[in-house]
C-alpha positions in Angstrom: 57.9 77.9 -67.0 54.8 77.7 -66.3 54.6 74.2 -66.2 56.6 74.8 -62.8 54.3 77.6 -62.0 51.4 75.3 -62.5 53.0 72.4 -60.5 54.1 75.5 -57.6 50.0 75.8 -58.2 48.5 72.4 -57.5 51.5 71.9 -54.5 50.1 74.9 -52.2 46.3 74.4 -53.4 46.8 70.5 -52.1 48.9 71.9 -48.4 46.0 74.4 -47.4 43.7 72.0 -46.4 46.2 70.2 -44.2 47.8 73.6 -42.7 44.0 74.5 -42.0 43.4 70.9 -40.2 47.2 72.1 -38.6 46.1 75.2 -37.6 42.1 73.2 -36.3 44.5 70.4 -34.4 47.1 73.2 -32.4 44.4 75.6 -31.8 42.4 72.8 -30.0 45.6 71.8 -28.3 46.6 74.7 -27.0 42.8 75.3 -25.2 43.2 71.4 -23.5 46.6 72.3 -21.8 46.5 71.3 -18.3 49.3 72.2 -15.3 49.1 67.9 -14.1 50.2 66.8 -18.2 52.8 70.1 -18.5 55.5 67.7 -16.3 54.5 64.8 -18.4 54.9 66.1 -21.8 58.2 67.7 -21.1 59.5 64.3 -19.7 58.5 63.0 -23.4 60.0 65.9 -25.0 62.9 65.3 -23.1 63.6 61.9 -24.0 64.3 63.1 -27.7 67.3 65.2 -26.9 71.0 63.9 -28.3 72.3 63.4 -24.5 69.6 60.8 -23.5 69.3 59.2 -26.3 72.9 58.3 -26.6 72.9 58.1 -22.6 69.8 54.7 -23.1 71.6 54.0 -26.4 75.0 53.2 -25.1 73.5 51.0 -21.7 71.8 49.1 -23.7 75.6 48.8 -26.0 76.3 48.0 -22.5 73.8 45.7 -20.6 71.9 44.0 -23.1 74.0 41.0 -23.3 76.6 39.9 -26.1 73.8 41.3 -29.4 74.2 45.0 -27.7 76.4 46.1 -29.1 75.3 44.9 -32.4 71.7 46.3 -31.6 73.7 50.0 -31.3 75.8 49.5 -34.0 71.4 49.0 -36.0 70.3 51.6 -34.2 72.8 53.8 -34.9 72.4 53.0 -38.8 69.3 54.0 -39.0 69.2 56.8 -37.4 71.5 58.5 -40.1 69.2 59.1 -43.3 66.7 59.6 -40.9 68.5 62.7 -39.4 70.0 63.3 -43.1 66.3 63.5 -44.7 65.2 65.8 -41.9 67.9 68.0 -41.7 67.7 68.2 -45.3 63.5 68.9 -45.4 63.8 71.4 -42.6 66.5 73.5 -44.9 64.1 73.0 -47.7 61.6 74.3 -46.4 61.8 76.3 -43.2 58.5 76.0 -41.9 57.8 78.7 -38.9 57.9 76.8 -35.8 53.5 77.3 -34.4 55.1 79.2 -31.1 56.4 81.5 -33.4 60.1 80.7 -34.1 61.4 80.8 -37.5 65.5 79.4 -37.8 65.4 77.5 -41.4 68.3 74.6 -39.2 65.5 74.6 -36.9 62.4 74.4 -39.0 58.9 72.9 -38.2 58.7 70.3 -40.4 59.2 68.1 -40.4 60.2 66.9 -36.6 63.4 65.6 -35.1 61.9 64.5 -32.1 59.3 62.4 -33.4 61.6 60.8 -36.6 64.3 59.8 -34.4 61.8 58.5 -31.2 60.2 56.4 -34.4 63.5 54.9 -35.8 65.0 53.8 -32.7 61.9 52.5 -32.3 61.4 49.7 -35.2 65.1 49.5 -34.7 64.4 48.6 -31.0 61.8 45.8 -31.9 63.0 44.3 -34.4 65.6 43.4 -31.2 62.8 43.1 -29.0 59.8 42.1 -31.2 57.9 41.0 -26.8 58.3 44.9 -26.0 56.7 46.4 -28.8 53.6 46.9 -27.3 55.8 49.4 -25.2 58.2 51.3 -27.5 55.6 52.3 -30.5 53.4 54.0 -27.7 56.3 55.9 -26.2 57.8 57.3 -29.7 54.9 57.9 -30.1 54.2 60.2 -27.0 57.0 62.2 -27.6 55.9 62.7 -30.9 52.8 64.2 -29.3 54.9 66.0 -26.6 55.9 68.2 -29.1 52.6 68.6 -30.5 51.2 69.5 -27.0 54.6 72.1 -25.9 53.2 73.7 -29.8 57.0 73.1 -31.2 55.5 71.5 -34.2 52.2 71.0 -36.8 50.5 67.3 -36.4 51.5 66.6 -39.8 55.4 67.5 -38.9 55.6 64.5 -37.1 53.4 62.5 -38.0 56.0 62.6 -41.2 58.6 62.6 -38.9 57.1 59.6 -38.0 56.8 58.2 -41.9 60.7 59.1 -42.1 62.2 57.2 -39.3 59.6 53.7 -40.0 60.7 54.5 -43.8 64.6 54.0 -42.2 64.4 51.4 -40.6 62.6 49.5 -43.0 65.0 50.5 -45.5 68.2 49.9 -43.4 66.7 46.7 -43.2 66.1 45.8 -46.1 69.5 46.8 -47.3 71.2 44.6 -44.5 69.4 41.7 -45.4 70.4 42.3 -49.3 74.4 43.0 -48.4 74.3 39.7 -45.8 72.7 37.1 -48.7 69.5 35.9 -47.0 71.9 35.5 -43.6 68.8 37.8 -42.0 70.1 41.6 -41.3 72.0 40.0 -38.4 75.0 42.6 -37.3 75.3 45.5 -39.6 78.8 46.0 -38.7 79.6 42.2 -39.3 80.5 40.8 -36.2 78.0 37.6 -37.0 75.8 38.4 -34.0 72.1 37.8 -34.5 70.3 42.0 -33.7 67.4 40.6 -33.4 68.5 37.5 -30.4 66.6 37.9 -27.4 68.8 36.8 -24.9 
């Protein structure tokens, strides 16, 4: 019992500086909000909504050539573990959002918007490496919008982003192993190369 208490005490002592930094950044960002930035940040935040995300993936499947469906399967395979980890962590940690909302199923930590944005950026960068310069900043803007709109703390979006990127690379590793050196071609096994440029 004493070991458990000692571990909890150590964990809380390590979290205190992070929470303090989160609070300072939150106050600074909220003080810096400007009317002209509101529509930009709201639009960036809306990109993370499931209906927009799945609409974009449908467009990729239909309009990006023969490798499009494989790219979408790859992206969906990345989003599944991302969201399992995010939703499980939300319920376990149950952190109150910076705007005061407290709901276990929609807790603040980690940010699902940031996790999904970075998971998609990582997956699509495998498909279109030359467009990584646009995908990563777009994902960062989605994550930043959540802090700007006072829906997440900075640590929420940083951990969410890390979960998304880690999930993408773990899926890539898993597929590469299963395809026995043929490369992470097509997660559904149609034989196309999801990384091939068209």
